[in-house]
C-alpha positions as CSV (number, residue, x, y, z in Angstrom):
1,X,-7.7,17.9,0.6
2,X,-6.9,16.4,-2.8
3,X,-3.9,14.1,-3.0
4,X,-2.4,12.9,-6.3
5,X,0.1,10.0,-6.1
6,X,2.3,9.3,-9.1
7,X,4.6,6.5,-10.1
8,X,7.0,7.6,-12.8
9,X,9.0,5.6,-15.4
10,X,10.9,3.4,-15.7
11,X,9.7,0.2,-14.2
12,X,8.8,-3.3,-15.6
13,X,5.5,-3.0,-17.4
14,X,4.2,-6.5,-16.3
15,X,2.7,-5.6,-12.9
16,X,1.9,-2.6,-10.7
17,X,4.2,-1.5,-8.0
18,X,2.9,-1.7,-4.4
19,X,3.9,1.7,-2.9
20,X,1.0,3.8,-4.2
21,X,-1.8,1.3,-3.5
22,X,-0.6,0.9,0.1
23,X,-0.5,4.7,0.6
24,X,-3.9,5.2,-1.0
25,X,-5.6,2.6,1.1
26,X,-4.1,4.1,4.3
27,X,-5.1,7.6,3.5
28,X,-8.6,6.6,2.7
29,X,-8.8,4.5,5.8
30,X,-7.9,7.7,7.8
31,X,-10.3,10.1,6.3
32,X,-8.4,11.5,3.2
33,X,-11.1,10.4,0.7
34,X,-10.0,12.4,-2.3
35,X,-6.9,10.4,-3.4
36,X,-6.0,9.8,-7.0
37,X,-3.2,7.4,-8.0
38,X,-1.6,7.0,-11.4
39,X,1.0,4.6,-12.8
40,X,2.6,7.0,-15.3
41,X,5.1,4.4,-16.3
42,X,2.5,2.1,-17.9
43,X,0.3,5.0,-19.0
44,X,3.2,6.7,-20.9
45,X,4.3,3.4,-22.5
46,X,0.7,2.8,-23.7
47,X,0.5,6.3,-25.2
48,X,3.9,6.1,-26.9
49,X,3.4,2.7,-28.3
50,X,0.6,3.6,-30.7
51,X,0.7,4.0,-34.5
52,X,-0.3,7.7,-34.1
53,X,2.5,8.6,-31.6
54,X,5.1,6.6,-33.4
55,X,4.1,8.3,-36.6
56,X,4.4,11.8,-35.0
57,X,7.8,10.9,-33.7
58,X,8.8,9.7,-37.1
59,X,7.9,13.1,-38.6
60,X,9.9,14.9,-35.9
61,X,12.9,12.7,-36.5
62,X,12.7,13.3,-40.2
63,X,12.6,17.1,-39.7
64,X,15.6,16.9,-37.3
65,X,17.6,14.8,-39.7
66,X,16.9,17.3,-42.5
67,X,18.2,20.1,-40.2
68,X,21.3,18.2,-39.4
69,X,22.0,17.5,-43.1
70,X,22.3,21.2,-43.7
71,X,25.1,21.6,-41.2
72,X,28.7,20.9,-42.0
73,X,30.0,19.6,-38.7
74,X,32.9,17.2,-38.5
75,X,32.7,15.7,-35.0
76,X,32.1,12.2,-33.7
77,X,28.9,13.2,-31.8
78,X,27.5,14.8,-34.9
79,X,28.1,11.7,-37.0
80,X,26.8,9.4,-34.4
81,X,23.6,11.4,-33.9
82,X,23.0,11.6,-37.7
83,X,23.5,7.8,-37.9
84,X,21.0,7.2,-35.1
85,X,18.4,9.5,-36.8
86,X,19.1,7.9,-40.2
87,X,18.5,4.4,-38.8
88,X,15.2,5.6,-37.2
89,X,14.0,7.1,-40.5
90,X,14.8,3.9,-42.3
91,X,13.5,1.4,-39.7
92,X,10.6,3.1,-37.9
93,X,7.9,2.8,-40.6
94,X,7.8,-0.9,-40.1
95,X,7.5,-0.6,-36.3
96,X,4.8,2.1,-36.7
97,X,2.6,-0.5,-38.4
98,X,3.4,-3.3,-36.0
99,X,3.6,-1.7,-32.5
100,X,0.0,-2.0,-31.6
101,X,0.0,-5.6,-32.7
102,X,2.9,-6.2,-30.4
103,X,1.0,-4.7,-27.4
104,X,-2.0,-6.8,-28.2
105,X,0.2,-9.9,-28.2
106,X,1.5,-9.2,-24.8
107,X,-2.1,-8.6,-23.5
108,X,-3.6,-11.7,-25.1
109,X,-3.1,-15.5,-25.1
110,X,-0.5,-15.0,-27.8
111,X,1.7,-14.0,-24.9
112,X,2.0,-17.7,-24.0
113,X,3.6,-18.6,-27.4
114,X,7.3,-18.0,-26.9
115,X,8.0,-16.9,-30.5
116,X,5.1,-14.4,-30.5
117,X,6.2,-13.1,-27.0
118,X,9.8,-12.6,-28.1
119,X,8.8,-10.8,-31.3
120,X,6.4,-8.5,-29.3
121,X,9.1,-7.6,-26.8
122,X,11.5,-6.9,-29.6
123,X,9.1,-4.6,-31.4
124,X,8.2,-2.7,-28.2
125,X,11.8,-2.1,-27.3
126,X,13.0,-1.3,-30.8
127,X,10.2,1.2,-31.4
128,X,11.0,3.0,-28.1
129,X,14.8,3.0,-28.9
130,X,14.2,4.4,-32.4
131,X,11.8,7.0,-31.1
132,X,14.5,8.0,-28.5
133,X,16.9,9.0,-31.3
134,X,15.1,12.3,-31.3
135,X,16.8,12.9,-28.0
136,X,20.2,11.4,-28.8
137,X,22.2,10.1,-27.0
138,X,19.4,9.3,-24.5
139,X,17.7,5.9,-24.9
140,X,14.4,4.6,-23.6
141,X,13.2,0.9,-23.5
142,X,10.2,-0.7,-21.8
143,X,12.1,-1.3,-18.6
144,X,14.8,1.4,-18.4
145,X,16.2,4.7,-19.7
146,X,19.7,5.9,-20.1
147,X,21.1,9.4,-20.5
148,X,24.7,10.8,-20.5
149,X,23.9,12.5,-17.2
150,X,24.7,10.8,-13.9
151,X,21.8,10.2,-11.6
152,X,24.3,10.4,-8.7
153,X,25.2,14.0,-9.3
154,X,22.8,16.8,-8.4
155,X,24.4,19.0,-11.1
156,X,23.9,16.4,-13.7
157,X,20.3,15.8,-12.6
158,X,19.5,19.5,-12.9
159,X,21.1,19.6,-16.3
160,X,19.1,16.6,-17.4
161,X,15.7,17.8,-16.2
162,X,16.1,21.1,-18.0
163,X,17.5,19.6,-21.2
164,X,14.9,20.1,-24.0
165,X,17.4,18.4,-26.4
166,X,18.1,15.2,-24.4
167,X,15.4,14.7,-21.8
168,X,13.0,12.2,-23.3
169,X,10.5,12.7,-20.6
170,X,10.4,16.5,-20.7
171,X,8.8,16.5,-24.1
172,X,6.6,13.4,-23.6
173,X,5.2,14.7,-20.2
174,X,4.4,18.1,-21.8
175,X,2.6,16.5,-24.7
176,X,0.8,13.6,-23.1
177,X,0.7,13.9,-19.3
178,X,1.0,17.3,-17.7
179,X,-2.4,18.8,-18.5
180,X,-4.2,15.9,-17.1
181,X,-2.2,16.2,-13.8
182,X,-2.9,19.9,-13.5
183,X,-6.6,19.4,-14.2
184,X,-7.0,17.4,-11.0
185,X,-6.0,20.5,-8.9
186,X,-4.3,18.6,-6.1
187,X,-2.9,20.3,-2.9
188,X,-0.3,17.5,-2.6
189,X,1.5,15.6,-5.3
190,X,3.4,12.5,-4.1
191,X,6.0,11.0,-6.4
192,X,7.3,7.6,-5.7
193,X,11.0,7.1,-6.7
194,X,12.0,3.5,-5.8
195,X,15.0,3.0,-8.2
196,X,17.6,5.1,-9.9
197,X,16.0,4.9,-13.3
198,X,13.1,6.9,-11.9
199,X,15.2,9.8,-10.6
200,X,15.3,12.0,-13.7
201,X,11.8,11.1,-14.9
202,X,10.4,11.7,-11.4
203,X,12.2,15.0,-10.8
204,X,11.4,16.2,-14.3
205,X,7.7,15.7,-13.5
206,X,8.2,17.7,-10.3
207,X,9.8,20.6,-12.2
208,X,7.0,20.8,-14.7
209,X,4.3,20.8,-12.0
210,X,6.1,23.5,-10.0
211,X,6.5,25.7,-13.1
212,X,2.7,25.6,-13.6
213,X,1.5,25.8,-10.0
214,X,4.0,26.7,-7.1
215,X,1.2,26.3,-4.5
216,X,1.1,22.5,-5.0
217,X,3.2,20.8,-2.3
218,X,5.3,18.2,-4.0
219,X,6.8,15.4,-1.9
220,X,9.0,12.5,-3.0
221,X,9.1,9.2,-1.3
222,X,10.8,5.8,-2.0
223,X,13.9,3.9,-1.2
224,X,16.4,5.9,-3.3
225,X,16.2,9.1,-1.2
226,X,15.9,7.1,2.0
227,X,19.5,6.0,1.4
228,X,20.4,9.7,0.9
229,X,19.1,11.4,4.0
230,X,22.4,13.0,5.0
231,X,23.2,14.0,1.4
232,X,19.9,15.8,1.0
233,X,21.0,18.2,3.7
234,X,23.7,19.4,1.4
235,X,21.8,19.6,-1.9
236,X,19.8,22.7,-1.6
237,X,19.1,22.8,-5.4
238,X,16.7,19.9,-5.2
239,X,14.3,21.9,-3.0
240,X,13.6,24.3,-5.8
241,X,11.9,21.3,-7.5
242,X,10.5,19.5,-4.4
243,X,9.0,20.8,-1.2
244,X,9.8,17.7,0.9
245,X,11.1,14.1,0.9
246,X,9.5,11.3,2.9
247,X,12.1,8.8,3.9
248,X,11.7,5.2,5.2
249,X,7.9,4.4,5.3
250,X,5.3,6.7,4.1
251,X,1.8,6.0,5.5
252,X,1.7,8.0,8.7
253,X,4.2,10.5,7.3
254,X,2.0,11.3,4.3
255,X,-1.2,11.4,6.5
256,X,0.4,14.0,8.8
257,X,1.8,15.9,5.9
258,X,-1.8,16.2,4.5
259,X,-2.9,17.7,7.9
260,X,0.0,20.3,7.9
261,X,-0.4,21.3,4.2
262,X,-4.2,21.7,4.9
263,X,-3.5,24.7,7.1
264,X,-1.4,24.0,10.1
265,X,2.0,24.2,8.3
266,X,4.0,22.9,11.3
267,X,6.1,20.5,9.3
268,X,8.3,19.5,12.3
269,X,5.4,17.3,13.4
270,X,5.6,15.2,10.2
271,X,7.6,12.0,10.9
272,X,10.2,10.8,8.4
273,X,10.2,14.2,6.6
274,X,13.1,16.1,5.0
275,X,12.2,19.7,4.1
276,X,13.4,23.3,3.7
277,X,12.2,26.0,6.1
278,X,13.5,29.6,5.9
279,X,16.4,28.5,3.8
280,X,17.5,25.7,6.1
281,X,17.1,22.0,5.3
282,X,15.7,20.1,8.2
283,X,15.3,16.4,9.0
284,X,12.6,15.2,11.3
285,X,14.3,12.2,12.9
286,X,11.2,11.1,14.8
287,X,11.3,8.1,12.4
288,X,8.1,6.1,12.3
289,X,7.8,2.4,11.6
290,X,4.4,1.1,10.6
291,X,2.5,-1.6,12.5
292,X,1.7,-3.9,9.6
293,X,-1.3,-5.3,11.4
294,X,-3.1,-1.9,11.4
295,X,-2.6,-1.3,7.7
296,X,-5.5,-1.9,5.3
297,X,-5.5,-4.0,2.2
298,X,-3.8,-2.2,-0.7
299,X,-6.2,-0.3,-2.9
300,X,-5.5,-0.5,-6.7
301,X,-8.5,1.6,-7.8
302,X,-7.5,4.1,-10.4
303,X,-4.6,2.1,-11.7
304,X,-5.0,1.2,-15.4
305,X,-4.8,-2.5,-14.7
306,X,-5.8,-3.5,-18.2
307,X,-2.7,-1.7,-19.7
308,X,0.0,-3.9,-18.2
309,X,1.8,-6.0,-20.7
310,X,0.4,-9.4,-19.6
311,X,-2.8,-11.3,-20.5
312,X,-3.7,-11.8,-16.8
313,X,-3.2,-9.5,-13.8
314,X,-0.6,-10.3,-11.2
315,X,-0.8,-8.2,-8.1
316,X,2.0,-7.6,-5.5
317,X,1.4,-8.3,-1.9
318,X,3.5,-8.1,1.3
319,X,3.8,-10.3,4.3
320,X,6.6,-8.4,6.1
321,X,8.8,-5.3,5.9
322,X,12.5,-5.4,6.3
323,X,14.8,-8.4,6.3
324,X,14.7,-10.9,9.1
325,X,18.4,-11.9,8.5
326,X,20.1,-8.5,8.0
327,X,23.7,-9.8,8.1
328,X,24.8,-10.0,4.5
329,X,28.0,-8.0,4.1
330,X,27.1,-6.5,0.7
331,X,23.6,-5.4,1.5
332,X,22.2,-2.1,2.6
333,X,18.5,-2.9,2.4
334,X,18.4,-2.4,6.1
335,X,18.3,1.3,5.3
336,X,14.8,1.0,3.7
337,X,13.1,-0.3,6.8
338,X,14.5,0.4,10.3
339,X,13.3,-3.0,11.7
340,X,11.7,-6.2,10.7
341,X,8.0,-6.7,11.1
342,X,5.4,-9.3,10.1
343,X,1.8,-9.0,9.1
344,X,-0.6,-11.5,10.7
345,X,-1.4,-14.4,8.5
346,X,-5.2,-13.9,8.9
347,X,-4.8,-10.4,7.5
348,X,-2.6,-11.6,4.6
349,X,-5.3,-14.1,3.7
350,X,-7.9,-11.3,3.9
351,X,-5.7,-9.2,1.6
352,X,-5.4,-12.1,-0.9
353,X,-9.1,-13.0,-0.9
354,X,-10.3,-9.4,-1.1
355,X,-7.9,-8.5,-4.0
356,X,-8.6,-11.7,-5.8
357,X,-12.4,-11.0,-5.7
358,X,-12.2,-7.3,-6.5
359,X,-9.7,-7.5,-9.4
360,X,-10.6,-10.9,-10.7
361,X,-7.1,-12.5,-10.4
362,X,-5.6,-15.6,-8.9
363,X,-2.0,-14.6,-9.3
364,X,0.1,-12.9,-6.6
365,X,3.7,-11.9,-6.2
366,X,5.1,-11.7,-2.6
367,X,7.4,-8.6,-2.6
368,X,9.1,-9.4,0.8
369,X,12.9,-9.4,0.8
370,X,12.6,-13.0,2.1
371,X,9.4,-14.5,3.4
372,X,10.1,-16.2,6.7
373,X,9.7,-20.0,7.0
374,X,6.9,-19.9,9.6
375,X,5.0,-17.5,7.5
376,X,5.4,-19.7,4.4
377,X,4.0,-22.6,6.4
378,X,1.1,-20.6,7.7
379,X,0.2,-19.1,4.4
380,X,0.4,-22.5,2.7
381,X,-1.9,-24.1,5.3
382,X,-4.4,-21.3,4.9
383,X,-4.4,-21.3,1.1
384,X,-5.0,-25.1,1.1
385,X,-7.8,-24.7,3.6
386,X,-9.5,-21.9,1.6
387,X,-9.3,-23.8,-1.7
388,X,-9.1,-20.5,-3.6
389,X,-6.6,-21.9,-6.1
390,X,-4.2,-18.9,-5.7
391,X,-1.0,-19.1,-7.7
392,X,2.0,-17.3,-6.3
393,X,5.8,-16.7,-6.1
394,X,8.1,-14.9,-3.8
395,X,11.6,-14.5,-2.4
396,X,13.0,-16.8,0.2
397,X,16.4,-17.6,1.8
398,X,18.1,-21.0,1.7
399,X,17.2,-22.4,5.1
400,X,17.4,-25.9,6.6
401,X,13.8,-25.4,7.6
402,X,12.8,-25.2,3.9
403,X,12.4,-29.0,3.7
404,X,10.9,-31.3,1.1
405,X,7.7,-31.6,3.2
406,X,7.4,-27.8,3.4
407,X,8.0,-27.3,-0.3
408,X,5.5,-30.0,-1.2
409,X,2.9,-28.3,0.9
410,X,3.8,-24.9,-0.7
411,X,3.4,-26.5,-4.2
412,X,0.0,-27.9,-3.2
413,X,-0.9,-24.4,-2.0
414,X,-0.2,-22.8,-5.4
415,X,3.5,-21.9,-5.2
416,X,4.9,-21.8,-8.7
417,X,8.4,-20.3,-8.3
418,X,10.8,-19.2,-5.6
419,X,13.4,-16.5,-5.9
420,X,16.7,-17.2,-4.1
421,X,19.7,-15.0,-3.5
422,X,22.4,-17.7,-4.1
423,X,25.2,-15.1,-4.7
424,X,27.9,-17.8,-4.8
425,X,28.3,-21.5,-4.7
426,X,31.8,-21.3,-3.2
427,X,31.6,-21.9,0.6
428,X,34.5,-19.6,1.3
429,X,32.9,-16.7,-0.5
430,X,29.5,-17.4,1.1
431,X,31.2,-17.2,4.5
432,X,33.0,-14.0,3.6
433,X,29.6,-12.5,2.5
434,X,28.2,-13.6,5.9
435,X,25.3,-15.2,4.0
436,X,24.6,-17.8,6.7
437,X,24.2,-20.3,3.8
438,X,25.8,-23.8,3.4
439,X,26.4,-25.4,0.0
440,X,24.8,-28.7,1.1
441,X,21.6,-26.8,2.1
442,X,21.6,-25.0,-1.2
443,X,21.8,-28.2,-3.3
444,X,19.3,-30.1,-1.1
445,X,16.8,-27.2,-1.2
446,X,16.9,-26.9,-5.0
447,X,16.7,-30.7,-5.5
448,X,13.6,-30.7,-3.2
449,X,12.1,-27.8,-5.3
450,X,12.5,-30.0,-8.4
451,X,10.8,-32.9,-6.7
452,X,7.9,-30.6,-5.5
453,X,7.5,-29.1,-9.0
454,X,8.5,-25.6,-7.8
455,X,10.6,-23.5,-10.2
456,X,13.4,-21.3,-9.0
457,X,15.3,-18.2,-9.9
458,X,18.9,-17.7,-8.7
459,X,20.5,-14.3,-8.2
460,X,24.3,-14.4,-8.3
461,X,26.9,-11.8,-7.4
462,X,30.2,-11.7,-9.4
463,X,33.3,-10.1,-8.0
464,X,32.7,-9.9,-4.3
465,X,36.0,-8.8,-2.8
466,X,38.6,-11.7,-2.5
467,X,36.6,-13.9,-4.9
468,X,38.9,-15.5,-7.5
469,X,38.2,-16.5,-11.1
470,X,38.1,-20.1,-10.1
471,X,35.6,-19.5,-7.4
472,X,33.4,-17.5,-9.8
473,X,33.6,-20.5,-12.3
474,X,32.6,-22.8,-9.4
475,X,29.3,-20.8,-9.2
476,X,28.9,-20.7,-13.0
477,X,29.3,-24.5,-13.2
478,X,26.7,-24.9,-10.5
479,X,24.0,-22.7,-12.1
480,X,24.6,-24.5,-15.4
481,X,23.6,-27.8,-13.8
482,X,21.9,-29.8,-16.6
483,X,19.1,-30.9,-14.3
484,X,18.3,-27.3,-13.5
485,X,18.5,-26.3,-17.2
486,X,16.0,-28.9,-18.1
487,X,13.5,-28.0,-15.4
488,X,10.4,-25.9,-15.9
489,X,11.0,-22.2,-15.5
490,X,14.5,-22.2,-14.2
491,X,16.2,-18.8,-14.4
492,X,19.4,-17.2,-13.2
493,X,20.6,-13.6,-13.3
494,X,24.1,-12.5,-12.3
495,X,24.9,-9.0,-11.2
496,X,28.3,-7.4,-10.9
497,X,29.3,-6.6,-7.3
498,X,28.9,-3.0,-6.4
499,X,30.0,-1.5,-3.1
500,X,26.8,0.1,-1.8
501,X,26.6,3.0,0.6
502,X,26.3,1.9,4.2
503,X,26.7,-1.8,3.5
504,X,28.6,-3.6,6.3
505,X,31.6,-4.2,4.1
506,X,32.3,-0.5,4.0
507,X,32.7,-0.4,7.8
508,X,35.4,-3.1,7.8
509,X,37.5,-2.9,4.6
510,X,40.5,-4.8,5.9
511,X,38.4,-7.9,6.6
512,X,37.6,-8.1,2.9
513,X,41.1,-7.5,1.4
514,X,40.3,-4.0,0.3
515,X,43.2,-1.7,-0.5
516,X,41.1,1.5,-0.7
517,X,37.5,2.8,-0.9
518,X,36.6,6.2,-2.3
519,X,33.6,8.1,-3.5
520,X,33.4,8.8,-7.2
521,X,34.3,12.3,-8.1
522,X,31.3,14.7,-8.5
523,X,28.8,12.3,-7.0
524,X,27.2,14.2,-4.2
525,X,24.2,11.8,-4.4
526,X,26.3,8.7,-4.7
527,X,24.9,5.3,-3.6
528,X,28.1,3.4,-3.9
529,X,31.9,3.5,-3.9
530,X,34.9,2.8,-6.1
531,X,37.4,0.4,-4.6
532,X,40.7,-1.5,-5.1
533,X,41.5,-4.9,-3.8
534,X,44.7,-6.6,-2.4
535,X,43.5,-10.1,-3.3
536,X,41.1,-11.8,-5.6
537,X,39.7,-10.4,-8.8
538,X,40.1,-6.7,-9.5
539,X,36.9,-4.7,-10.3
540,X,38.0,-4.8,-14.0
541,X,38.6,-8.6,-14.0
542,X,35.3,-9.1,-12.1
543,X,33.5,-7.2,-14.9
544,X,35.2,-9.4,-17.5
545,X,34.0,-12.5,-15.6
546,X,30.5,-11.0,-15.2
547,X,30.3,-10.5,-19.0
548,X,31.5,-14.1,-19.6
549,X,28.9,-15.4,-17.2
550,X,26.2,-13.5,-18.9
551,X,27.2,-14.8,-22.3
552,X,27.3,-18.4,-21.1
553,X,23.9,-18.1,-19.5
554,X,22.4,-16.3,-22.4
555,X,23.5,-19.0,-24.7
556,X,22.1,-21.8,-22.5
557,X,19.0,-20.6,-20.7
558,X,15.6,-20.0,-22.3
559,X,15.3,-16.2,-22.5
560,X,12.3,-14.2,-21.4
561,X,9.8,-14.8,-19.9
562,X,11.1,-17.8,-17.9
563,X,14.5,-16.2,-17.3
564,X,13.0,-13.5,-15.2
565,X,11.8,-13.2,-11.6
566,X,8.7,-11.2,-12.1
567,X,5.1,-11.5,-13.3
568,X,5.9,-12.8,-16.8
569,X,7.6,-16.0,-15.5
570,X,4.7,-16.6,-13.0
571,X,2.1,-16.4,-15.7
572,X,4.0,-18.7,-18.0
573,X,4.3,-21.3,-15.3
574,X,0.6,-21.2,-14.4
575,X,-0.3,-21.6,-18.1
576,X,2.2,-24.4,-18.6
577,X,1.1,-26.3,-15.6
578,X,-2.6,-25.8,-16.4
579,X,-2.2,-26.9,-20.0
580,X,0.5,-29.6,-19.5
581,X,2.8,-27.8,-22.0
582,X,6.3,-29.1,-22.7
583,X,9.0,-26.9,-21.4
584,X,10.9,-24.9,-24.0
585,X,14.6,-24.9,-23.6
586,X,16.8,-23.0,-26.0
587,X,20.3,-24.1,-26.8
């Protein structure tokens, strides 16, 4: 039984994602030895961002522009496409000669010089944007892709994956990826789709594989379709591309799927599986939650670890699954995991030490929704005792138990940065959100972080129902605190409130001053709702406030890499602290 696991674009290119290494380790532990895993996101970026590929794209863009020039069409789309192609023809030659230099900057110590870093990121994203003009109006960057098709509509998705004209990935997969996938002759291909930007790239890949070999069983896993279990029953067209979907957690489900595909073909025995049998879509609701203490250390073998856009490797690691709080009114992350579970601290330490030795890294990113306080204490004590000099960051909640003494111990144990969901600094809004957070605890915790030398990232939500403009400004004034702005590695990222499917707020609209809630027209795979309010900022006014907040933060905070909550920021802080560098703050 040969299994091929694929992680499609688009995802941040600074670190690997944890899903495939976790599945690979579990399959191998349980006797499925022939497992291949590939991060196609970073592989494809590396292939596209070469002088050769950029040059080939330039020639195709030139040919397409010549073809357009011979047509007399007077339409806005025609003129916009011609302008995009013209810009690419004029600008791309410079990027062709500099794109590999940019990649080398991001993979070398030049990464740590802010001017060089910013230039390299600009070159990478502009090169990809200009190359995308061949598929106008679609656009690809290093971290995302946009098309005119809605990823929440099955009809749009099907149009997108078949569109030779606009689907960037259809062409690139055929040219650079597909043959190497088929050469491995797998019986099962698993595609991990964990965010909406991977839906079209992931299903395009499934389409191409099915066209070449219908005997390969293609299964899709990840949080996106976990949130769409009921909708999948009504969208028969997706099962022409995919044989099954694994929802919730995938380890035991994929293992059992291997057994059934290998000859038994009794798919009702596979937990967490959605599949079509004799024209009927079925859901196996024998949902299985993994015992984290029986899972092996993630296995990153086969991942192109030298290709990530960082000079040192940062690996993801997990201490728990689910959220131990599970009460926030705006959140539907409870759908990803049916309950909260912890991994034993001795096993976490074994994971860290094994991965550190095997992959020669000291840097780790805890991917938990929020690492519980007791676990933070235990991990810190063990790291101090081991003296492995591990450097790490992760997400936490504002809790009274996160005291100055605890933070000091965490800093001594290598904690560089913490990621907080602040959401608002207005107590009324926090209470409405059911965050379980008090303003005095927020302020005290952040002050103690500063004393301990731990940086922090703050996520903010703009436009939660009933929030007023003055209340949003209260939050903005707080995150623009001068002491925070002058601290090492401080970052903040606002997001515009979106009413997500199955979040608690949907079940009690009157409590949140909502006049109406409705599904967007044509979105049979929708993950959210449109809404109107009786009080507070309207969705339109909230968007204006969000844009204002973004502009104020952009003009005040140092941009990437500090103003980010991923591997880039962690590595910069490690470098700065090691070399006693002065903090760069842009005004």
